[in-house]
BAPALO-441529 format. One line per 5 residues: their letters; for each residue x, y, z of N, C-alpha, C. Coordinates in steps of 0.2 Angstrom, whole numbers, padded with zeros to 4 digits. Example, Ala and Ser with C-alpha at 12.3 -4.5 7.8 and 13.67 -1.06 7.14 Angstrom:
// residues 2
as> 0066:-0028:0039:0062:-0022:0039:0066:-0016:0039 | 0064:-0011:0035:0068:-0005:0036:0064:0000:0039
This chain:
// residues 315
mkeii> -0151:-0280:0684:-0148:-0275:0689:-0149:-0268:0686 | -0152:-0264:0690:-0153:-0257:0687:-0147:-0253:0686 | -0146:-0249:0681:-0140:-0245:0680:-0141:-0238:0685 | -0136:-0237:0688:-0135:-0230:0691:-0130:-0226:0688 | -0132:-0221:0685:-0127:-0217:0680:-0125:-0210:0683
lviga> -0118:-0209:0682:-0116:-0203:0684:-0113:-0199:0678 | -0116:-0193:0676:-0114:-0189:0671:-0109:-0183:0673 | -0103:-0184:0671:-0098:-0179:0673:-0098:-0173:0667 | -0099:-0167:0669:-0099:-0162:0664:-0106:-0161:0661 | -0111:-0162:0666:-0118:-0162:0664:-0121:-0155:0662
sgqig> -0117:-0150:0664:-0120:-0143:0662:-0118:-0141:0655 | -0114:-0145:0652:-0111:-0143:0645:-0117:-0144:0640 | -0115:-0142:0634:-0120:-0143:0628:-0123:-0150:0627 | -0118:-0155:0627:-0121:-0162:0626:-0123:-0164:0633 | -0120:-0163:0638:-0121:-0166:0645:-0128:-0164:0647
neltq> -0130:-0158:0646:-0137:-0155:0648:-0142:-0160:0645 | -0142:-0160:0638:-0148:-0164:0635:-0147:-0172:0636 | -0141:-0174:0636:-0140:-0181:0638:-0143:-0183:0645 | -0141:-0179:0650:-0144:-0180:0656:-0151:-0181:0657 | -0155:-0176:0654:-0162:-0176:0654:-0165:-0183:0650
slrvl> -0162:-0185:0645:-0164:-0190:0641:-0163:-0197:0645 | -0157:-0197:0649:-0155:-0203:0653:-0160:-0203:0659 | -0162:-0197:0661:-0167:-0197:0667:-0174:-0200:0665 | -0176:-0198:0659:-0182:-0201:0656:-0182:-0209:0656 | -0176:-0211:0653:-0175:-0218:0652:-0174:-0222:0658
ygnnn> -0170:-0220:0663:-0168:-0224:0669:-0171:-0222:0675 | -0175:-0216:0675:-0178:-0213:0681:-0173:-0208:0684 | -0176:-0202:0686:-0173:-0196:0689:-0168:-0198:0694 | -0169:-0202:0699:-0165:-0203:0704:-0159:-0208:0703 | -0160:-0211:0697:-0154:-0216:0695:-0149:-0212:0690
viasd> -0150:-0206:0689:-0145:-0202:0685:-0143:-0196:0689 | -0136:-0197:0691:-0133:-0191:0695:-0130:-0186:0690 | -0132:-0180:0690:-0129:-0175:0686:-0123:-0172:0690 | -0118:-0170:0687:-0112:-0167:0691:-0108:-0162:0686 | -0106:-0157:0689:-0101:-0152:0685:-0097:-0148:0690
iregg> -0093:-0144:0688:-0089:-0140:0692:-0093:-0134:0695 | -0099:-0133:0693:-0103:-0128:0696:-0110:-0130:0694 | -0115:-0127:0698:-0122:-0130:0697:-0125:-0129:0690 | -0130:-0133:0689:-0133:-0133:0682:-0139:-0128:0682 | -0143:-0129:0676:-0149:-0125:0676:-0154:-0128:0680
kemmv> -0160:-0124:0680:-0165:-0126:0685:-0168:-0133:0684 | -0169:-0134:0677:-0172:-0141:0676:-0168:-0146:0678 | -0161:-0146:0677:-0157:-0151:0680:-0157:-0152:0687 | -0156:-0146:0690:-0156:-0146:0698:-0162:-0149:0701 | -0168:-0148:0698:-0174:-0150:0702:-0176:-0157:0699
sgpfe> -0174:-0159:0694:-0176:-0166:0691:-0173:-0172:0694 | -0167:-0171:0697:-0164:-0177:0700:-0157:-0175:0704 | -0154:-0179:0707:-0148:-0178:0711:-0142:-0174:0707 | -0139:-0170:0710:-0133:-0166:0707:-0128:-0165:0712 | -0122:-0166:0710:-0116:-0166:0714:-0110:-0161:0710
iidat> -0107:-0157:0714:-0102:-0153:0712:-0095:-0157:0711 | -0093:-0158:0705:-0087:-0162:0704:-0082:-0159:0700 | -0076:-0158:0702:-0070:-0156:0697:-0068:-0163:0694 | -0068:-0163:0687:-0067:-0170:0684:-0060:-0172:0684 | -0055:-0167:0687:-0048:-0169:0688:-0047:-0172:0695
dketi> -0052:-0172:0699:-0052:-0174:0706:-0054:-0181:0707 | -0050:-0186:0706:-0052:-0193:0706:-0055:-0195:0713 | -0053:-0192:0719:-0056:-0194:0725:-0063:-0192:0726 | -0065:-0186:0723:-0072:-0184:0724:-0076:-0188:0719 | -0074:-0190:0713:-0077:-0194:0709:-0079:-0201:0712
lkvvk> -0074:-0204:0716:-0074:-0210:0719:-0080:-0210:0725 | -0079:-0204:0728:-0084:-0203:0734:-0091:-0203:0731 | -0092:-0200:0726:-0099:-0200:0723:-0101:-0206:0720 | -0096:-0210:0717:-0098:-0217:0715:-0100:-0221:0720 | -0096:-0221:0726:-0098:-0225:0732:-0105:-0223:0735
kykvs> -0106:-0216:0735:-0112:-0214:0738:-0118:-0216:0735 | -0118:-0216:0728:-0124:-0218:0724:-0124:-0225:0722 | -0118:-0229:0723:-0117:-0236:0720:-0117:-0235:0712 | -0114:-0231:0709:-0114:-0229:0702:-0111:-0235:0698 | -0114:-0237:0692:-0112:-0242:0688:-0109:-0240:0682
qiyll> -0112:-0234:0679:-0109:-0231:0673:-0107:-0224:0674 | -0102:-0222:0670:-0100:-0215:0670:-0100:-0213:0663 | -0103:-0207:0662:-0103:-0204:0655:-0098:-0197:0657 | -0092:-0198:0654:-0088:-0192:0655:-0088:-0187:0649 | -0091:-0181:0651:-0092:-0176:0645:-0088:-0170:0647
aamls> -0085:-0169:0653:-0081:-0163:0654:-0075:-0163:0649 | -0075:-0157:0646:-0069:-0156:0642:-0068:-0149:0640 | -0062:-0147:0638:-0061:-0140:0635:-0061:-0141:0628 | -0066:-0137:0624:-0067:-0138:0617:-0061:-0135:0613 | -0062:-0136:0606:-0056:-0134:0602:-0054:-0127:0602
ataek> -0058:-0122:0601:-0056:-0115:0601:-0054:-0113:0607 | -0057:-0115:0613:-0055:-0113:0620:-0048:-0116:0621 | -0047:-0122:0620:-0041:-0126:0622:-0035:-0123:0618 | -0036:-0120:0612:-0030:-0116:0608:-0028:-0110:0612 | -0032:-0107:0616:-0031:-0101:0620:-0027:-0103:0627
fpqkg> -0029:-0109:0629:-0026:-0112:0636:-0024:-0119:0635 | -0018:-0120:0631:-0016:-0127:0629:-0015:-0131:0635 | -0012:-0129:0640:-0010:-0133:0646:-0016:-0135:0650 | -0021:-0130:0651:-0027:-0132:0655:-0031:-0137:0651 | -0031:-0136:0644:-0035:-0140:0640:-0033:-0147:0640
wdlnm> -0026:-0148:0640:-0023:-0155:0640:-0024:-0158:0647 | -0023:-0154:0652:-0024:-0157:0659:-0031:-0159:0660 | -0036:-0155:0658:-0043:-0157:0659:-0045:-0163:0655 | -0044:-0163:0649:-0046:-0168:0644:-0042:-0175:0646 | -0036:-0175:0648:-0033:-0181:0649:-0034:-0184:0656
nslln> -0033:-0179:0661:-0033:-0182:0668:-0040:-0184:0670 | -0045:-0181:0667:-0052:-0183:0669:-0053:-0190:0666 | -0051:-0191:0660:-0052:-0198:0657:-0048:-0203:0661 | -0042:-0202:0662:-0038:-0207:0666:-0041:-0209:0673 | -0043:-0203:0676:-0047:-0205:0682:-0052:-0210:0682
vldla> -0056:-0209:0677:-0062:-0213:0676:-0060:-0220:0674 | -0056:-0220:0669:-0053:-0227:0667:-0050:-0231:0673 | -0047:-0227:0677:-0044:-0231:0683:-0049:-0233:0688 | -0055:-0230:0688:-0060:-0232:0692:-0064:-0238:0690 | -0064:-0238:0683:-0067:-0244:0680:-0062:-0250:0680
kekhi> -0055:-0249:0680:-0050:-0254:0680:-0050:-0257:0688 | -0052:-0253:0692:-0052:-0255:0699:-0059:-0258:0701 | -0063:-0258:0696:-0070:-0262:0697:-0075:-0258:0702 | -0073:-0251:0702:-0078:-0247:0706:-0084:-0246:0701 | -0083:-0246:0695:-0089:-0245:0690:-0088:-0250:0684
kqvyw> -0093:-0252:0681:-0093:-0257:0676:-0093:-0254:0668 | -0094:-0248:0667:-0095:-0246:0660:-0093:-0238:0660 | -0090:-0236:0655:-0088:-0229:0654:-0090:-0227:0647 | -0092:-0221:0646:-0093:-0218:0640:-0089:-0211:0640 | -0085:-0211:0634:-0081:-0205:0633:-0081:-0202:0626
pssia> -0083:-0196:0625:-0083:-0194:0618:-0077:-0192:0615 | -0075:-0194:0609:-0070:-0191:0605:-0073:-0186:0600 | -0069:-0185:0595:-0071:-0179:0590:-0068:-0180:0583 | -0071:-0177:0578:-0068:-0176:0572:-0061:-0172:0572 | -0060:-0169:0578:-0053:-0166:0579:-0047:-0170:0579
vfgps> -0048:-0177:0579:-0043:-0182:0579:-0040:-0182:0572 | -0043:-0180:0567:-0041:-0180:0561:-0037:-0173:0560 | -0033:-0173:0554:-0029:-0167:0553:-0028:-0165:0546 | -0024:-0160:0544:-0023:-0158:0537:-0021:-0164:0532 | -0018:-0169:0535:-0016:-0174:0530:-0021:-0180:0530
spkln> -0026:-0180:0534:-0032:-0185:0533:-0036:-0183:0527 | -0039:-0189:0524:-0043:-0188:0518:-0049:-0183:0520 | -0051:-0178:0516:-0056:-0174:0518:-0063:-0176:0516 | -0064:-0180:0511:-0070:-0182:0509:-0072:-0189:0511 | -0077:-0191:0515:-0079:-0197:0517:-0074:-0201:0521
tpqkt> -0071:-0197:0525:-0065:-0199:0529:-0067:-0206:0533 | -0062:-0211:0531:-0064:-0217:0534:-0062:-0218:0541 | -0065:-0224:0544:-0064:-0225:0551:-0056:-0225:0553 | -0052:-0229:0549:-0045:-0230:0550:-0042:-0226:0544 | -0038:-0221:0546:-0034:-0217:0541:-0028:-0213:0544
imeps> -0025:-0209:0540:-0020:-0205:0543:-0023:-0200:0548 | -0020:-0199:0554:-0023:-0195:0559:-0017:-0191:0562 | -0017:-0185:0560:-0011:-0180:0563:-0015:-0174:0565 | -0018:-0174:0571:-0021:-0168:0573:-0017:-0162:0574 | -0019:-0156:0573:-0015:-0150:0574:-0018:-0145:0579
tvygi> -0022:-0148:0583:-0025:-0144:0589:-0024:-0147:0595 | -0023:-0144:0601:-0023:-0147:0608:-0029:-0151:0609 | -0035:-0149:0607:-0041:-0153:0608:-0040:-0160:0604 | -0038:-0159:0598:-0037:-0165:0594:-0032:-0170:0596 | -0026:-0167:0599:-0021:-0171:0602:-0023:-0175:0608
skisg> -0027:-0171:0612:-0030:-0174:0618:-0035:-0180:0616 | -0039:-0179:0611:-0044:-0184:0609:-0041:-0190:0606 | -0036:-0189:0602:-0032:-0195:0599:-0029:-0199:0604 | -0026:-0195:0609:-0022:-0199:0615:-0027:-0203:0619 | -0033:-0199:0620:-0038:-0202:0624:-0041:-0209:0621
efwcn> -0042:-0209:0614:-0044:-0214:0610:-0040:-0221:0612 | -0033:-0219:0611:-0029:-0225:0612:-0028:-0227:0620 | -0029:-0222:0624:-0030:-0224:0631:-0036:-0229:0632 | -0041:-0227:0629:-0047:-0231:0630:-0046:-0238:0627 | -0043:-0239:0622:-0042:-0245:0619:-0037:-0249:0623
yyhek> -0032:-0246:0626:-0027:-0249:0630:-0030:-0252:0636 | -0034:-0248:0640:-0038:-0250:0646:-0043:-0256:0644 | -0045:-0256:0638:-0050:-0261:0636:-0046:-0268:0635 | -0040:-0267:0631:-0036:-0273:0630:-0032:-0276:0636 | -0030:-0271:0640:-0025:-0274:0645:-0029:-0276:0652
fgvdv> -0035:-0272:0653:-0038:-0273:0659:-0046:-0275:0658 | -0048:-0275:0652:-0055:-0277:0651:-0060:-0272:0653 | -0058:-0266:0653:-0063:-0260:0654:-0068:-0259:0648 | -0074:-0259:0650:-0079:-0258:0645:-0080:-0251:0644 | -0076:-0248:0639:-0076:-0241:0638:-0079:-0240:0630
rslry> -0083:-0236:0629:-0086:-0235:0623:-0086:-0227:0621 | -0085:-0226:0614:-0083:-0219:0612:-0086:-0218:0605 | -0088:-0212:0604:-0090:-0209:0597:-0086:-0203:0595 | -0084:-0203:0589:-0081:-0196:0587:-0086:-0192:0584 | -0088:-0187:0589:-0094:-0182:0587:-0091:-0178:0581
pgiis> -0096:-0176:0577:-0095:-0171:0572:-0097:-0164:0576 | -0098:-0159:0572:-0101:-0153:0575:-0108:-0154:0578 | -0110:-0153:0584:-0116:-0154:0587:-0120:-0148:0587 | -0127:-0148:0585:-0131:-0142:0585:-0137:-0143:0589 | -0138:-0138:0593:-0144:-0138:0598:-0147:-0131:0599
wktqp> -0153:-0131:0600:-0157:-0125:0602:-0158:-0124:0609 | -0156:-0129:0613:-0157:-0128:0620:-0152:-0125:0624 | -0145:-0126:0621:-0140:-0124:0625:-0135:-0119:0621 | -0133:-0114:0623:-0129:-0109:0619:-0122:-0112:0618 | -0119:-0110:0613:-0112:-0112:0611:-0107:-0113:0617
gggtt> -0102:-0118:0616:-0098:-0119:0622:-0091:-0118:0620 | -0089:-0115:0615:-0081:-0114:0613:-0079:-0119:0608 | -0083:-0121:0604:-0081:-0125:0598:-0080:-0122:0591 | -0077:-0125:0587:-0076:-0122:0580:-0082:-0123:0576 | -0086:-0127:0578:-0093:-0128:0574:-0098:-0124:0577
dyavd> -0097:-0120:0582:-0102:-0116:0585:-0106:-0111:0581 | -0103:-0109:0575:-0107:-0104:0571:-0114:-0108:0569 | -0114:-0114:0569:-0120:-0118:0566:-0125:-0118:0572 | -0123:-0117:0578:-0128:-0116:0583:-0130:-0109:0584 | -0125:-0104:0584:-0127:-0097:0585:-0131:-0094:0579
iyfka> -0130:-0097:0573:-0134:-0094:0567:-0142:-0094:0568 | -0144:-0100:0572:-0151:-0100:0573:-0154:-0095:0578 | -0150:-0094:0583:-0152:-0089:0588:-0151:-0082:0585 | -0146:-0081:0581:-0145:-0074:0578:-0151:-0073:0573 | -0153:-0078:0569:-0158:-0077:0564:-0165:-0075:0567
ieegk> -0166:-0077:0573:-0172:-0075:0576:-0172:-0068:0580 | -0166:-0068:0584:-0165:-0062:0588:-0163:-0056:0584 | -0158:-0056:0579:-0156:-0051:0576:-0157:-0050:0568 | -0158:-0056:0565:-0159:-0057:0558:-0153:-0056:0554 | -0147:-0057:0558:-0140:-0057:0554:-0135:-0061:0558
lecfl> -0130:-0063:0555:-0124:-0066:0558:-0118:-0064:0555 | -0113:-0063:0558:-0106:-0062:0556:-0102:-0069:0557 | -0101:-0073:0552:-0099:-0080:0553:-0091:-0080:0553 | -0088:-0084:0558:-0081:-0084:0559:-0078:-0089:0554 | -0081:-0092:0550:-0079:-0097:0545:-0081:-0094:0538
skntr> -0077:-0096:0533:-0078:-0094:0526:-0084:-0098:0524 | -0088:-0095:0519:-0094:-0097:0517:-0094:-0104:0514 | -0089:-0107:0511:-0089:-0114:0508:-0085:-0119:0513 | -0084:-0117:0519:-0081:-0122:0524:-0086:-0128:0525 | -0085:-0133:0522:-0089:-0139:0523:-0087:-0143:0529
lpmmy> -0091:-0145:0534:-0090:-0149:0540:-0095:-0154:0541 | -0093:-0160:0544:-0098:-0164:0546:-0102:-0162:0552 | -0109:-0162:0552:-0113:-0160:0558:-0118:-0165:0560 | -0121:-0163:0565:-0127:-0168:0568:-0131:-0164:0573 | -0138:-0165:0572:-0142:-0162:0577:-0142:-0166:0584
mndav> -0143:-0162:0589:-0142:-0164:0596:-0146:-0171:0597 | -0152:-0171:0595:-0156:-0176:0596:-0153:-0183:0593 | -0150:-0183:0588:-0147:-0188:0585:-0140:-0190:0589 | -0137:-0185:0591:-0131:-0186:0595:-0132:-0190:0602 | -0138:-0188:0605:-0140:-0191:0611:-0142:-0198:0610
aatik> -0146:-0199:0605:-0148:-0205:0603:-0143:-0210:0602 | -0138:-0208:0598:-0132:-0212:0596:-0128:-0214:0603 | -0127:-0209:0607:-0123:-0210:0613:-0127:-0216:0618 | -0133:-0215:0618:-0137:-0220:0622:-0137:-0227:0619 | -0137:-0227:0612:-0138:-0233:0608:-0131:-0237:0609
imqak> -0126:-0234:0609:-0119:-0237:0609:-0118:-0240:0616 | -0121:-0236:0621:-0120:-0239:0628:-0125:-0245:0630 | -0130:-0245:0626:-0135:-0250:0627:-0133:-0257:0623 | -0129:-0256:0618:-0127:-0261:0614:-0123:-0267:0618 | -0124:-0273:0615:-0120:-0279:0618:-0113:-0278:0617
psevk> -0109:-0280:0622:-0102:-0279:0622:-0099:-0282:0615 | -0102:-0287:0613:-0099:-0290:0607:-0100:-0286:0601 | -0105:-0282:0601:-0107:-0278:0595:-0102:-0272:0595 | -0099:-0270:0600:-0094:-0264:0600:-0087:-0267:0599 | -0086:-0267:0592:-0080:-0270:0590:-0074:-0265:0590
irtsy> -0075:-0258:0590:-0070:-0253:0590:-0070:-0250:0597 | -0064:-0250:0600:-0063:-0248:0607:-0059:-0241:0607 | -0057:-0239:0601:-0054:-0232:0601:-0060:-0227:0601 | -0063:-0226:0595:-0069:-0222:0595:-0072:-0223:0588 | -0079:-0223:0587:-0082:-0224:0581:-0083:-0217:0577
nlsam> -0082:-0217:0571:-0084:-0211:0567:-0092:-0211:0567 | -0094:-0205:0568:-0102:-0204:0568:-0104:-0198:0564 | -0109:-0199:0560:-0111:-0194:0555:-0118:-0194:0554 | -0121:-0188:0552:-0128:-0187:0550:-0128:-0183:0543 | -0125:-0178:0543:-0125:-0173:0537:-0119:-0169:0537
dftpk> -0118:-0165:0532:-0112:-0161:0531:-0115:-0155:0527 | -0112:-0149:0529:-0115:-0143:0525:-0110:-0137:0526 | -0111:-0132:0523:-0106:-0126:0523:-0111:-0120:0526 | -0107:-0115:0529:-0111:-0109:0531:-0116:-0106:0526 | -0114:-0106:0520:-0118:-0104:0515:-0124:-0108:0514
eiase> -0124:-0114:0515:-0129:-0119:0514:-0134:-0118:0520 | -0132:-0118:0526:-0136:-0117:0531:-0140:-0111:0531 | -0136:-0105:0529:-0139:-0099:0528:-0145:-0099:0523 | -0144:-0103:0518:-0149:-0103:0513:-0155:-0107:0515 | -0154:-0112:0520:-0160:-0116:0523:-0164:-0111:0527
ikkhf> -0160:-0107:0531:-0163:-0102:0536:-0167:-0097:0532 | -0165:-0095:0526:-0168:-0090:0522:-0175:-0092:0519 | -0176:-0099:0519:-0183:-0101:0517:-0188:-0100:0522 | -0186:-0099:0529:-0190:-0097:0534:-0190:-0089:0536 | -0184:-0086:0535:-0183:-0079:0536:-0179:-0076:0530
pnfei> -0183:-0074:0525:-0180:-0072:0519:-0176:-0066:0519 | -0176:-0062:0525:-0172:-0056:0526:-0166:-0058:0530 | -0165:-0064:0531:-0159:-0065:0535:-0152:-0064:0531 | -0148:-0061:0535:-0141:-0059:0531:-0135:-0062:0535 | -0131:-0065:0531:-0125:-0068:0534:-0119:-0064:0530
tykpd> -0114:-0063:0534:-0107:-0060:0532:-0102:-0065:0535 | -0096:-0064:0532:-0091:-0069:0533:-0084:-0065:0535 | -0082:-0067:0541:-0076:-0064:0544:-0072:-0069:0547 | -0068:-0074:0543:-0065:-0079:0546:-0059:-0077:0551 | -0059:-0081:0557:-0054:-0079:0562:-0050:-0085:0563
frqei> -0046:-0086:0569:-0042:-0092:0570:-0045:-0098:0569 | -0052:-0099:0570:-0055:-0105:0570:-0055:-0108:0563 | -0054:-0103:0558:-0054:-0106:0551:-0049:-0111:0550 | -0043:-0109:0552:-0037:-0114:0552:-0039:-0121:0555 | -0042:-0121:0561:-0044:-0127:0564:-0049:-0131:0559
adswp> -0054:-0127:0557:-0059:-0130:0553:-0056:-0133:0546 | -0051:-0130:0543:-0048:-0132:0537:-0044:-0139:0538 | -0042:-0140:0545:-0039:-0146:0546:-0043:-0152:0547 | -0050:-0151:0547:-0054:-0156:0549:-0058:-0159:0542 | -0061:-0165:0543:-0064:-0168:0537:-0070:-0164:0535
sslnd> -0072:-0165:0528:-0078:-0161:0526:-0084:-0166:0527 | -0083:-0172:0527:-0088:-0177:0527:-0085:-0184:0530 | -0089:-0188:0534:-0086:-0194:0537:-0090:-0200:0535 | -0086:-0205:0535:-0089:-0212:0533:-0090:-0216:0540 | -0096:-0217:0542:-0098:-0220:0548:-0101:-0227:0547
seark> -0099:-0230:0542:-0102:-0236:0540:-0101:-0242:0546 | -0095:-0241:0549:-0094:-0246:0555:-0099:-0246:0560 | -0101:-0240:0562:-0106:-0239:0567:-0112:-0241:0565 | -0114:-0240:0559:-0120:-0242:0556:-0121:-0250:0556 | -0115:-0253:0554:-0115:-0260:0553:-0114:-0264:0560
dwgwq> -0110:-0261:0565:-0109:-0265:0571:-0115:-0265:0576 | -0117:-0259:0577:-0123:-0258:0582:-0129:-0254:0580 | -0130:-0254:0573:-0136:-0252:0570:-0137:-0244:0570 | -0132:-0240:0570:-0133:-0233:0570:-0137:-0230:0564 | -0142:-0226:0565:-0146:-0223:0560:-0147:-0216:0562
hkydl> -0146:-0211:0558:-0148:-0204:0560:-0155:-0203:0557 | -0158:-0198:0561:-0165:-0196:0559:-0165:-0189:0555 | -0161:-0184:0557:-0162:-0178:0555:-0157:-0176:0549 | -0159:-0172:0544:-0155:-0169:0539:-0155:-0161:0540 | -0152:-0158:0536:-0152:-0150:0537:-0159:-0147:0537
tsmte> -0163:-0150:0532:-0170:-0147:0531:-0174:-0148:0538 | -0174:-0154:0540:-0178:-0156:0545:-0176:-0153:0552 | -0169:-0153:0553:-0166:-0150:0558:-0168:-0143:0559 | -0167:-0139:0553:-0168:-0132:0553:-0176:-0130:0555 | -0180:-0134:0552:-0187:-0133:0554:-0189:-0134:0561
dilen> -0186:-0140:0564:-0187:-0141:0571:-0184:-0136:0576 | -0178:-0134:0574:-0174:-0129:0578:-0178:-0122:0578 | -0180:-0120:0572:-0183:-0113:0572:-0190:-0113:0575 | -0194:-0119:0574:-0200:-0120:0578:-0199:-0119:0585 | -0194:-0123:0588:-0193:-0123:0595:-0191:-0116:0598
lstkk> -0186:-0113:0594:-0184:-0106:0596:-0189:-0101:0596 | -0194:-0101:0591:-0199:-0097:0590:-0204:-0097:0596 | -0205:-0103:0598:-0210:-0105:0603:-0207:-0103:0610 | -0200:-0104:0611:-0197:-0102:0617:-0197:-0094:0618 | -0196:-0091:0612:-0196:-0084:0612:-0202:-0081:0615
């Protein structure tokens, strides 16, 4: 049976590129993109698009029935830095959207759900280095609180109702195709744009703030891989640690200077520094590698080369 996929939050940083990859894999007409507002030109012309508020279960159900959707990728969320400014809105969007989709799976309207978690589930008391899959988790942000709650809702719906829901704890995701979307790791996206456009960046984190990171290509590949895995291979139904590399603003700037020797970076930490300080510096994702064969492709050097090449061509 062919999969009919609905991507909710398709205009976001991850949703945009994931949607295009899914359309290549499953066929343009079998992947329905949706968001609260219209997406970019490529998304709108390459396949079906529906306006959906992720907190509106009835609209989601109508779209599911209209296209006979079998899988939902729920990517709509308010990210860490933005949710700190609007705590109630962040909680409502992040929680209600998930419960809506889990209920649709429980009611057998769809057969499979993907929902991303984040390193924000960890907190100041979690081990900083090589943070394990199971450890102390005391998140200190609205985003983190919503994600840890969501993880246990996913596990609950799987255990109680047999819902096939799968999840990854994303590290910072870096892309050259989509501008930053309100996350604490966004400096690592912005730095490449600024290197080409202005030759300098004022970074909102301190120079030695080490965080787990991943190139978008790897994040999309991991997301599709876990959804294509056999149910028996997905042994963790809260969310899997996922990692590829870790670096500091100073290290990424040094890598960029290999290509742009005159690039300048200054540091002016703001409220996002406290958020970053509460997160792991590196992640242990051995469970994902063991259970369903996760392997990353890009490190800091190869990612930087690919991004700068693409942005220079785009310019």
